N, C-alpha and C positions, 0 to 999 in steps of 0.2 A: 650449623648449631643445633639442627635439628637433628644430625646423626649423632650427635654428641651425646645428646638430649635421650634419642632411643635406644644408643649402646650403654650408655647411665643406668636407664632404666631395665632394661636386660640383665644387666650385671646384678641390680641389688633383687630379681627375680630368681637370678639362680642362687644367689647367694642363700637368701630366704627358703625355698626349696628343696635345698642342701641341708637347713637349719633342722627346718621343719620335720622331712622325711627321711632324715639320717638314718642308718641302723644304728641303734642303741644297744650294748649289752644288756640284756635283764637284770637288774636289782637282783640282791643272792636272796630276798624271799621267792622272788617271782621262779627263778632260777632253779631252785629247791621246788617249787610245785611241779613246776614244769620237766621238769628229770621223774619225779616221782608218777606223775601222767603217762608219762613216754614208757615207764619199765613197768608202768600197768597195762598201757598198752602192747606192748609187746610180749607182755603174761597174758593180758585176755585173747590177743589172736593165736597165740600158740597153745591156748588151750582150748580156743574155738569157744569159748566163755558167752554164754547166752546172754547172763546178766549184763556182762560186758558190754554187749552188743546195743545191749536196750536201754543201759544209763550212762555209758561214757562215749559212745560213738553218735554224733552227729546226725541228724535226718540228713540233711544233703553232702555228707560224704562222698568223697571221691577219692580214687587211688587209679595213679599211673604207673605202673608194674613195671621192671625191669624187662621181664620180656614182652612186654609191648601190649600188655593186655589192661586195660580201663575198665573199674568194677566203680559202680555206685552202694550203700549200703547191702541192700538188697543181695544184690548178685555176690559179693564178698562173705555172707551169711551161709549162702546157697553151694559155694563154692566147697565143699568138703576136700576134693584131690590138692587143692592150694595150701587147705587147713594142715593136714595128714602132712604133708611137704614140710611145712614152716612146724608142727610140732615134733617134728625129727630131730629139728637142727638146733644149737645153740647159739648165740650171736654175742658176740663182741664187737663193742660201740667203743670208737676212739675220732680224736680230732673233730671233736663235739663244739660248735657254736650254739647258743642260747641267743634268741630276741625278742624282746616284748615290744608290740606296739599297742598301746589299750588294752584291750580285752584279747588280743590274739598275740599267740606264742608261735612261735616258729623253730624248730630244730632243723641244722643241717649238721651231718656229718659222715661219717664210714663205719662201715660193719663189716667184719667177716661172718661166714657163715658156715660150721662144722657139724659133720654130723659123723657120728661116733668117733669124735676126736678128727676126724680128716677135715682139713680146709675143701672147701667146694666152690666157694665163691665170695669175692666182697663187691661189694654196692656202693655207690654214694647217695644219699638220701634228703629229704625235706618229710617233715614232719610238721603239721599245722594241727594248732589245739585253740578255740575260742572259748573263753572262760563265760559261763552262761551259768544261775544260779550258783554261782560260788566253787564251780565244778570246770576244770578244764576239758573240753570234748572234743574228743579226737575227728579235726573233720576234713583230713586229706593227708594222702600221700604219696610222694613221686621214688621213685628207686630207678638207677643207674648202673649199668654193670660199671666199674673201675676197668679203666685201661690195666690197672695190674691184677686182675683178676685170672685164676684159672677158668677156662670154658666150662659152664656149669652145665651142671646133668640136664636133661633133657625135663623141660615141666609136664607135669602131669597132665591131661587131657579131661574136663569133668566139666 
């Protein structure tokens, strides 16, 4: 009897946790806002725009880059070599999924980077945004080289 009751409680907790914490696609308005925040993020980083870093990047920002480098906001702003590399590339996004959990938006997808129309690298990414004062703040990044990627060029040291 006790085992049956315990099993029933465990099953109930699993169902409830799946219902409460399951991934949900973003509503159309939230998805549109997050796609705009993502586009602004790629543009702000490519231009190394100080206004973007000040107004749209969270103070607790952290990134884990495909080359194994982890950076906080201050380190990202100071990394002019990486900024130059990013500004030279055009990015094509695909296989994107957008999810919202309250005031947190998570975008996962794949991207291909091209330099002078030459395909140089493909990566999988997760971009995290938190809505503060009605603005989606860029707060986290994680990139991983795709198994389908050509070998990337060496990362600049700086």
